[in-house]
C-alpha positions in Angstrom: 12.9 -20.0 -12.2 10.2 -22.7 -12.7 8.1 -22.8 -16.0 4.4 -23.9 -16.3 2.4 -24.6 -19.0 -1.1 -23.2 -18.2 -3.0 -25.9 -20.2 -1.3 -28.6 -18.3 -2.6 -27.1 -14.9 -5.8 -28.0 -13.0 -7.5 -25.2 -11.3 -6.3 -26.3 -8.0 -2.8 -26.0 -9.1 -3.3 -22.6 -10.5 -4.7 -21.5 -7.1 -1.7 -23.3 -5.6 0.9 -21.5 -7.4 -0.8 -18.1 -6.9 -0.6 -18.6 -3.1 2.1 -16.4 -1.5 2.1 -18.2 1.9 5.6 -18.9 3.2 6.4 -21.7 5.4 7.8 -19.7 8.4 4.5 -17.3 8.5 3.6 -19.1 11.9 7.0 -18.5 13.2 7.1 -14.9 12.2 3.5 -14.5 13.7 4.7 -15.7 17.1 7.7 -13.4 17.0 5.4 -10.4 16.0 3.1 -11.0 18.7 6.0 -11.1 21.2 7.4 -7.7 19.9 3.9 -6.0 19.9 3.0 -7.3 23.5 6.2 -5.9 24.8 6.1 -2.5 23.3 2.5 -2.3 24.4 3.5 -3.0 28.0 7.2 -1.4 28.1 6.7 1.6 25.7 10.0 3.5 25.0 12.0 1.0 27.0 11.2 -1.8 24.5 11.8 0.5 21.4 15.4 1.7 22.8 16.1 -2.3 23.3 14.8 -3.3 20.0 17.0 -0.6 18.2 19.9 -1.9 19.9 19.0 -5.7 19.0 17.7 -5.3 15.6 19.2 -2.2 14.1 22.6 -2.2 16.3 22.2 1.2 17.4 22.3 2.6 20.8 19.8 5.5 20.5 20.0 8.7 22.7 16.4 9.6 21.9 13.7 8.1 19.8 13.2 11.0 17.4 14.7 14.0 15.5 13.0 17.4 15.4 12.7 20.1 12.9 16.0 21.9 13.2 18.0 18.6 12.9 15.8 17.4 10.1 16.5 20.4 8.3 20.1 20.4 8.9 20.3 16.8 7.4 18.1 17.8 4.5 20.6 20.3 3.5 23.2 17.6 2.8 21.1 16.2 -0.1 23.3 16.1 -3.5 21.8 18.6 -6.0 20.4 15.8 -8.6 18.7 13.9 -5.9 17.0 17.1 -4.7 16.0 17.9 -8.2 14.5 14.3 -8.9 12.6 14.3 -5.7 11.3 17.7 -6.5 9.9 16.5 -9.8 8.5 13.3 -8.2 6.8 15.4 -5.5 5.1 17.7 -8.2 4.0 14.6 -10.2 2.5 12.8 -7.2 0.9 15.9 -5.7 -0.8 16.7 -9.1 -2.2 13.2 -9.4 -3.6 13.0 -5.9 -4.8 16.6 -5.9 -7.1 15.6 -8.7 -8.8 13.2 -6.2 -10.4 16.0 -4.3 -13.9 16.6 -4.9 -17.1 17.5 -3.2 -20.4 15.3 -3.6 -23.7 16.8 -4.6 -26.6 16.7 -2.3 -29.2 14.4 -3.3 -33.0 15.0 -2.9 -34.2 11.2 -2.6 -37.8 12.3 -2.7 -39.4 15.7 -2.3 -38.4 17.1 1.3 -35.5 14.4 1.9 -32.0 15.5 1.3 -29.0 13.2 1.8 -25.2 13.8 1.1 -21.7 13.0 2.1 -19.0 15.1 3.4 -15.1 14.5 3.6 -13.1 14.6 7.1 -9.6 14.0 7.3 -8.7 11.2 9.7 -7.1 13.1 12.5 -4.0 11.1 13.5 -2.4 8.8 10.9 1.0 7.0 11.1 3.5 6.5 8.3 5.7 3.8 8.2 8.8 4.4 5.8 10.8 1.1 5.4 14.6 1.2 6.0 15.9 -2.1 6.3 17.7 -3.3 3.1 16.8 0.1 1.4 15.6 3.3 2.5 12.5 4.6 0.6 12.1 8.4 0.3 9.7 7.5 -2.6 7.3 5.6 0.0 7.4 8.7 2.2 6.4 11.0 -0.7 3.6 8.4 -1.6 2.1 8.5 1.9 2.8 12.0 3.0 1.5 14.0 0.1 -2.1 12.3 0.2 -1.9 12.9 4.0 -1.3 16.4 3.7 -3.7 17.0 1.0 -6.3 15.3 3.0 -5.7 17.7 6.0 -4.5 15.0 8.4 -3.9 17.2 11.6 -1.1 14.8 13.1 1.1 12.8 10.8 3.4 10.5 12.9 6.4 9.1 10.7 8.4 6.2 11.8 11.6 4.9 10.0 14.4 2.7 11.1 17.5 4.6 12.4 20.8 4.4 10.1 24.1 3.9 11.3 24.5 7.2 13.0 21.1 6.8 14.8 19.4 9.5 12.6 17.7 9.5 9.3 19.2 10.3 5.9 19.2 13.3 3.8 16.8 12.0 1.4 14.0 11.0 4.0 14.8 14.6 5.8 14.5 16.3 2.7 11.1 14.9 1.8 10.1 15.7 5.5 10.9 19.4 4.8 8.8 19.4 1.6 5.9 17.9 3.5 6.0 20.0 6.7 6.9 17.1 8.9 8.4 18.3 12.0 9.4 15.0 13.7 10.7 11.7 12.6 10.7 8.9 15.0 14.0 6.5 14.6 11.6 3.2 15.0 11.5 0.4 12.6 10.0 -3.1 12.1 7.0 -4.6 14.0 8.0 -2.3 16.9 7.1 0.9 14.9 3.7 -0.6 14.2 3.0 -1.5 17.7 4.4 1.9 18.9 2.0 3.7 16.7 -1.0 1.4 17.5 -0.8 1.3 21.1 1.3 4.8 21.8 4.5 5.1 24.0 5.8 7.8 26.0 7.3 9.4 22.8 5.5 7.9 19.9 1.5 9.1 19.8 -1.1 6.6 19.1 -2.6 7.0 15.7 -6.1 5.8 14.3 -4.6 4.4 11.1 -1.3 3.0 9.9 0.1 3.2 6.4 3.1 1.9 4.8 4.7 -1.3 3.1 7.3 -3.5 4.8 8.6 -7.2 5.0 6.4 -9.9 6.5 7.1 -8.8 10.2 5.5 -5.5 9.5 2.7 -7.0 7.7 2.1 -9.5 10.4 2.3 -6.5 12.9 -0.1 -4.3 11.1 -2.9 -7.3 10.9 -2.4 -8.0 14.3 -2.9 -4.5 15.7 -5.7 -4.0 13.5 -7.8 -6.7 15.4 -6.2 -6.4 18.9 -5.7 -2.6 19.2 -8.6 -1.4 16.8 -6.3 0.4 14.8 -7.2 0.7 11.1 -4.4 -0.1 8.4 -4.3 0.8 4.8 -4.0 -2.8 3.7 -2.2 -5.9 3.9 1.1 -4.7 2.1 3.6 -7.4 2.1 6.7 -8.4 -0.2 6.7 -6.6 -3.5 5.6 -8.6 -6.6 5.0 -8.0 -10.3 3.5 -10.1 -13.0 4.5 -9.2 -16.6 2.1 -10.5 -19.4 4.2 -10.6 -22.7 3.8 -11.5 -26.2 5.9 -11.6 -29.3 6.1 -7.9 -29.4 7.7 -7.6 -26.2 11.3 -6.8 -25.7 12.9 -9.5 -23.6 15.6 -7.1 -22.0 12.9 -4.8 -20.9 11.0 -7.8 -19.3 14.1 -8.8 -17.7 14.8 -5.4 -16.1 11.3 -5.3 -14.9 11.3 -8.7 -13.2 14.4 -7.7 -11.6 13.5 -4.4 -10.4 11.1 -6.2 -8.4 13.4 -9.1 -7.4 15.8 -6.5 -5.9 13.3 -5.4 -3.4 13.8 -8.5 -1.1 14.5 -12.2 -1.1 10.8 -12.8 -0.6 9.8 -10.7 -3.6 8.0 -12.6 -6.4 8.3 -12.0 -10.0 6.0 -13.8 -12.5 6.4 -14.0 -16.3 3.3 -15.1 -18.5 4.2 -15.3 -21.8 2.5 -16.6 -25.1 5.7 -18.4 -26.5 8.6 -20.4 -25.1 11.0 -18.0 -27.0 10.0 -14.9 -24.9 10.6 -17.1 -21.8 14.1 -18.3 -22.8 15.2 -15.0 -24.0 14.1 -13.3 -20.9 15.9 -15.9 -18.7 19.2 -15.4 -20.6 18.7 -11.5 -20.3 18.1 -12.0 -16.5 21.3 -13.9 -16.1 23.2 -11.2 -18.2 21.6 -8.1 -16.3 21.9 -9.7 -12.8 25.9 -9.7 -12.8 25.6 -5.8 -13.1 23.3 -5.2 -9.8 24.6 -4.2 -6.6 21.9 -6.2 -5.0 22.5 -9.4 -7.2 22.6 -11.8 -4.2 19.0 -10.6 -3.1 17.5 -10.4 -6.8 19.0 -13.9 -7.6 17.2 -15.4 -4.4 14.0 -13.9 -5.3 14.2 -14.9 -9.0 15.0 -18.5 -7.8 11.5 -18.4 -5.9 9.7 -17.1 -8.9 8.2 -18.9 -12.1 7.0 -18.4 -15.7 3.9 -19.5 -17.0 3.4 -20.4 -20.8 -0.1 -19.5 -22.2 -1.7 -19.9 -25.7 -2.9 -16.4 -25.8 -3.0 -12.9 -24.1 -6.5 -13.5 -23.1 -5.6 -16.7 -21.2 -2.7 -15.1 -19.9 -5.2 -12.5 -18.3 -7.0 -15.4 -16.8 -4.2 -16.2 -14.9 -3.3 -12.8 -13.9 -6.7 -12.2 -12.4 -6.4 -15.3 -10.4 -3.1 -14.1 -9.3 -4.0 -10.5 -8.5 -0.8 -9.0 -8.8 0.4 -5.8 -7.1 1.9 -4.6 -10.2 0.9 -5.7 -13.5 2.8 -4.9 -16.9 1.2 -5.6 -20.2 4.5 -5.9 -22.5 2.6 -5.9 -25.6 1.5 -3.6 -28.4 -2.1 -4.9 -28.0 -2.4 -3.6 -24.6 -5.4 -1.5 -25.2 -7.6 -4.6 -25.9 -6.6 -6.3 -22.6 -7.7 -3.4 -20.2 -11.3 -4.4 -20.3 -10.0 -7.8 -19.2 -8.4 -6.7 -16.0 -10.3 -7.3 -12.9 -7.8 -7.7 -10.2 -4.4 -5.7 -10.1 -2.9 -2.9 -7.9 -1.5 -0.8 -10.5 -1.3 -1.4 -14.3 1.6 -0.6 -16.6 0.6 -0.3 -20.3 2.9 -1.2 -23.1 6.6 -1.8 -23.7 7.9 1.6 -22.7 6.1 2.0 -19.4 8.3 0.4 -16.8 6.8 -0.2 -13.3 9.8 1.8 -11.8 8.4 5.0 -13.3 5.2 4.5 -11.0 7.5 3.4 -8.0 8.9 7.0 -8.3 7.7 9.9 -10.3 4.8 9.2 -12.6 2.3 10.4 -10.1 0.4 7.2 -9.3 0.8 5.8 -5.5 3.1 2.7 -5.1 1.5 1.6 -2.0 -0.4 -1.3 -3.2 -2.1 -4.5 -2.0 0.0 -7.6 -2.2 -0.4 -11.3 -1.7 -3.6 -11.5 -3.8 -5.4 -8.7 -1.7 -5.9 -6.8 -5.0 -8.9 -8.9 -5.6 -10.6 -6.7 -2.6 -8.3 -3.8 -2.0 -7.3 -0.6 -3.8 -3.9 1.2 -3.6 -3.2 4.0 -1.4 -5.1 7.4 -2.4 -6.4 10.6 -0.8 -9.4 8.7 0.0 -7.4 6.1 2.0 -6.8 9.3 4.5 -10.3 10.5 4.8 -13.8 9.4 6.2 -17.1 10.0 4.4 -19.7 11.1 6.8 -23.3 11.1 5.7 -25.8 13.8 6.6 -29.6 13.8 5.8 -32.3 16.6 6.5 -36.0 16.1 6.3 -38.5 18.8 6.0 -42.3 18.4 7.1 -43.3 17.8 3.5 -40.6 15.0 3.5 -41.8 13.5 6.7 -45.2 13.1 5.3 -43.7 11.5 2.0 -41.5 9.0 3.6 -43.3 8.5 7.1 -45.4 5.8 6.3 -42.8 3.6 4.6 -40.7 3.9 7.6 -43.7 3.0 9.8 -44.5 0.1 7.8 -40.8 -1.4 7.5 -40.4 -0.8 11.4 -43.4 -2.7 12.3 -42.5 -5.4 9.9 -39.3 -5.8 11.8 -41.2 -5.6 15.3 -39.4 -2.3 16.4 -42.1 -0.4 17.7 -40.0 2.4 19.1 -38.5 2.9 15.5 -42.2 3.2 14.2 -43.0 5.6 17.0 -39.9 7.9 16.4 -41.8 8.7 12.9 -45.5 8.5 14.1 -45.0 11.1 17.0 -43.6 13.8 14.7 -46.3 12.9 12.1 -48.9 13.8 14.6 -47.1 17.2 15.6 -46.7 18.6 12.0 
């Protein structure tokens, strides 16, 4: 892990090390374009072929249905079932609190405006399943989709070695009332949901994290197919800001928790002393040897770095430039830093709040903006699954009150028909 001293870096150097662009992005883009084009033109045939090519599975059909899902779900271990139940309750409680009805506003006498919420009718959920199968992501996406009232929820996840899904995803599907899971992964799943195939329905908006292929595919179909996406959610990342009150073993565990997601994950340590950095690096080496995904985590750590800063406030300056997906404030003084946070996907406060709690069960959503997009995007919430439609109603009194204003502005813009739409009504009331 490379170490930088913040005061030795120019503004350009800081912005440079905050970039997440990788050298092979262009090559990946070309591969994704090819996959998307083929799915668009060949439909199910392409999906069967990609399952054989990428997943090494000869599928008999592209989906499993309610009865089989329930049968698979029944094989879940009792302890895992209980853990998913707890996570389900917490995530549902947090997202249910986001449901609210806006008041009608009378902007002037006789002119009333308001907004009403409508669910996006057809949404697609991508549940990763390459190096790790993520029932937690299914909960994070499925719960707000159900709460929002989406009429059709299309779920895609890569097939397991038996060509089916696993008991964890199946059990979540049962909890959510999902009756069909499509055994399709990667960029081809995104393309299938964007364009539709003989088996996979076309959706209006696609949700879900994934590797660079999935991220590129989402961005591609957003422009080419006009399919909305939740956000550019690519490889996972965390930034830990620590001072002398932090515990180096905790910091190391948080960094490794992100590193084990994938070799392209990025973990950043920003610390107020060299001792914190040195102690954490020692802890990383010690903890690495106990991980089942050691090789993956080790490669991710080797591509990450630490930044030495003079103060927590200076550390926050760097963090806001980096705009991390996950920000952990490993300090007893986290309260004073909260007002300084302007760019972050989700924030974890204090030394006893690991990021993995938010990944699974505290209640907040773990589908978050990466690659610096936290400067402009929020994480997934119930709002992500709805549209807000504006309404207005004008009474005769209201038209008399607002009419002249509209006429004058329309005339100033040279839009006579706009003016006339008001004038003709004023003459009649």
